[in-house]
C-alpha positions, 0 to 999 in steps of 0.5 A: 388482407392487411387491416388498415392501421389505427392510430391514437388521438394524442394529447395531454393527460393532466393529473390533478391530484394531492399527495397520492398523485404528487409522489409524497415520500418517493422519487418523482420517477416511482410514482404512479404518474411516471408509470402512467407516461411509461405505460402508454409508450409501451402502448404506443399511445401517443398522450403525454401526461402532465402532473399538476398534483400538490401534496395537501391539496384540497377540493377547494384548493384544485377548484381555485386553480381549475381555471388557469390549470386547463388554459394552461394544460389544454388536457383531452383527458383530466384525471381528478384525484382529489378529497383526501385532504378534505376528508383527513381535516373532517371538511363536509362532504356537501363542501368537497361535492361543490367544489369537485363538481366545479372541477369536473364542469369547467373540465367538461366545458373545455371539451376534456373527459374526466376520470374522478378518482376517489377515496376513502375515510378510515372506520375512525371517521365513523360510518355516517363521514364515511358513507357520505364522503365516500358517495360523494364520487359515486354521486358526481361520476352518475350526474356527470357522466364521467369515469369514476375508479371508485376507491384507488387504494384498492388491493393495498389498503389492508396491507400495511407494508405497501405504505411508508411511514405515516400509515397513510402515503403509498410505497413505492411498491404499491405505485403500479397497484394503483396505476392499474387501479387508474388504467382500468377506467382511464383506457376507455377514455383513450380515443383511436382516430383512423 
């Protein structure tokens, strides 16, 4: 007996991040967002990827433009990958938390499923700061019941050859690893119909 075919609900996946998602130092085609679009096509999932990431973006910049981004792109899923630049500037984790919460709340009100993507600060920022910084993502995901990637750079962070000369931005060779880290948490948010 043949089972009925199911289709993917489809819609737009909005990537809302900083240079880690904007393919900084790479051709745009080499970044993980482009690889995500290819993965969706390979899996026959009818989603389109829109990358609204901006190099240098902070959580406050993201919070300031979220309403317009949601109105313009009307995503069914939003991948929020912000905070690295807050941390590199030593901004208070509470400030980042408030900005990310605003982004999550507005995204959920717009009926988008949210995936929070976390980063970590290097140890030279001090144990207290790095712990508080990383905890923001886990706390927000729990409070607002969102999906979470605790550490986007998992699997690349100890491999110097996977970073550009600035030691901060991943190379093209690292992008498939970033995609896999995101995909594990993203796939359950993609819906089938039928």
